[in-house]
C-alpha positions in Angstrom: 0.0 0.0 0.0 1.3 3.5 -0.9 2.1 5.9 1.9 -0.2 8.9 2.5 0.7 12.0 0.6 1.7 14.0 3.7 3.9 11.1 4.8 5.2 11.1 1.2 6.3 14.7 1.6 7.8 13.9 5.0 9.5 10.8 3.6 11.1 12.9 0.9 12.3 15.4 3.5 13.8 12.8 5.9 14.6 9.6 4.0 14.1 10.2 0.2 14.2 7.2 -2.1 13.6 6.7 -5.8 10.1 5.3 -5.4 8.9 8.4 -3.4 10.6 10.8 -5.9 9.1 8.9 -8.8 5.7 9.2 -7.3 6.0 12.9 -6.7 7.4 13.6 -10.1 4.8 11.4 -11.8 2.1 13.3 -9.9 3.3 16.8 -10.7 5.1 16.7 -14.1 1.9 16.5 -16.1 0.3 19.4 -14.2 3.3 21.7 -14.5 3.7 20.9 -18.2 0.1 21.5 -19.0 -0.1 24.7 -16.9 3.0 26.1 -18.6 1.9 25.2 -22.1 -1.6 26.6 -21.6 -0.7 29.7 -19.8 2.7 30.8 -20.7 5.1 29.0 -23.0 5.9 26.9 -26.1 6.3 23.1 -25.6 10.1 23.0 -25.5 10.4 26.0 -23.1 7.7 24.5 -20.9 9.5 21.1 -20.7 12.7 22.9 -19.8 11.0 24.9 -17.0 9.3 21.8 -15.7 12.7 20.3 -15.2 13.9 23.5 -13.5 10.9 23.5 -11.1 11.5 19.9 -10.2 15.2 20.5 -9.6 14.3 23.3 -7.2 11.7 21.0 -5.6 14.3 18.3 -5.1 16.8 20.8 -3.7 14.5 22.7 -1.4 12.0 20.1 -0.2 14.1 19.2 2.9 13.6 22.7 4.2 9.9 23.0 3.3 7.7 23.4 6.4 4.1 22.2 5.7 2.7 22.6 9.3 -0.6 21.1 8.0 -1.7 24.4 6.6 -4.4 23.9 3.8 -2.8 24.5 0.4 0.7 25.0 1.8 2.4 22.6 -0.6 0.3 23.9 -3.6 1.2 27.5 -2.8 4.9 26.7 -2.3 5.0 24.8 -5.7 3.2 27.8 -7.3 5.9 30.1 -5.8 8.7 28.0 -7.3 6.9 28.0 -10.6 6.6 31.8 -10.6 10.2 32.4 -9.6 11.4 30.1 -12.4 9.2 31.8 -14.9 10.5 35.2 -13.8 14.1 34.0 -14.2 13.1 32.6 -17.7 11.7 35.9 -18.8 14.5 38.0 -17.3 17.0 35.9 -19.3 15.1 36.5 -22.5 14.9 40.3 -22.0 18.5 40.5 -23.3 17.5 38.7 -26.5 15.3 39.9 -29.2 11.8 39.0 -28.1 8.3 39.1 -29.5 5.8 41.6 -28.2 3.8 40.6 -25.2 6.5 40.9 -22.5 4.4 43.3 -20.5 1.4 40.9 -20.7 3.7 38.2 -19.3 4.8 40.4 -16.5 1.2 41.1 -15.6 0.3 37.4 -15.7 3.2 36.5 -13.4 2.1 39.2 -11.0 -1.4 37.7 -11.0 0.0 34.3 -10.4 2.0 35.6 -7.4 -1.1 37.2 -5.9 -3.0 34.5 -4.1 -6.3 36.4 -4.5 -6.1 36.9 -8.3 -8.2 34.9 -10.7 -5.1 33.3 -12.2 -3.9 32.0 -8.8 -7.4 30.7 -8.0 -7.4 29.0 -11.4 -4.0 27.4 -10.5 -5.5 26.2 -7.2 -8.5 24.7 -8.8 -6.6 23.0 -11.6 -3.9 21.8 -9.2 -6.5 20.2 -6.9 -8.5 18.7 -9.8 -5.3 17.2 -11.3 -4.0 15.8 -8.1 -7.3 14.2 -7.1 -7.6 12.6 -10.6 -4.1 11.3 -10.4 -4.5 10.0 -6.9 -7.8 8.2 -7.9 -5.9 6.6 -10.8 -3.3 5.4 -8.3 -5.7 4.0 -5.7 -8.2 2.4 -8.1 -6.2 -0.9 -8.5 -6.1 -1.3 -4.7 -9.9 -1.1 -4.4 -12.3 -4.0 -4.9 -14.0 -3.6 -8.3 -17.6 -3.4 -6.9 -16.5 -0.9 -4.3 -14.8 1.2 -7.0 -17.9 1.0 -9.4 -20.2 2.1 -6.6 -18.0 5.0 -5.6 -17.5 6.1 -9.3 -21.1 6.0 -10.1 -22.2 7.9 -7.1 -19.4 10.4 -6.6 -18.1 10.9 -10.1 -21.2 10.3 -12.2 -23.6 11.7 -9.6 -26.0 8.8 -9.7 -28.5 8.1 -6.9 -27.3 5.5 -4.3 -30.4 3.5 -4.6 -30.1 3.2 -8.4 -26.4 2.3 -8.1 -27.3 -0.4 -5.5 -29.8 -1.9 -7.9 -27.4 -1.8 -10.9 -24.7 -3.5 -8.9 -26.9 -5.9 -7.1 -25.8 -4.8 -3.6 -27.6 -3.1 -0.7 -27.9 0.7 -0.5 -25.8 0.5 2.7 -23.0 -1.3 0.7 -23.0 1.7 -1.7 -22.7 4.2 1.1 -19.9 2.1 2.7 -18.1 1.9 -0.7 -18.4 5.6 -1.1 -17.1 6.3 2.4 -14.2 3.9 2.1 -12.9 5.3 -1.2 -13.4 8.9 0.0 -11.5 8.1 3.2 -8.6 6.6 1.2 -8.6 9.6 -1.2 -8.5 12.0 1.8 -5.6 10.0 3.2 -3.7 10.2 0.0 -4.5 13.8 -0.7 -3.5 15.0 2.8 -1.0 17.7 2.5 -1.4 18.1 -1.2 -5.1 19.1 -1.6 -7.3 21.1 0.7 
């Protein structure tokens, strides 16, 4: 069984190993790449910056202090992303650049401001991505009927009674399935998602 996400962060701070780093990198690389490509950069530049963000993460995670604050890791990761983007754009100021540099500066300022729409978009996309990836990771560890009941009720929004009838189980079994998977998801998301 995989460790909880908060313990994953703690493990990476105290006794990092390849499996834990691979899990964190696998969880965050697609999010960072997608965000950079959608919001800021061309593919090649986005891929380079993802590597830079991950390098900072590896170097600085031992000093990261989570303290159980909601969104602490997400905000810290966003801060790393903003700083790497700022360095990227500063380095390009000395080169011939296309118009739009002032737009980029404004977007970076918005991303730094926790109350801006862009920061709130980052928060929502981060949480949605992390939850989806965590669900992918825990699905193989859940009994198929339990997973189907959870998915139909929580993801598809179906009525518990209808799902019970479809699956040939009691309504109580559907509620228990939902509760078990949500508990496992909360355990895995602890420290990463509010």
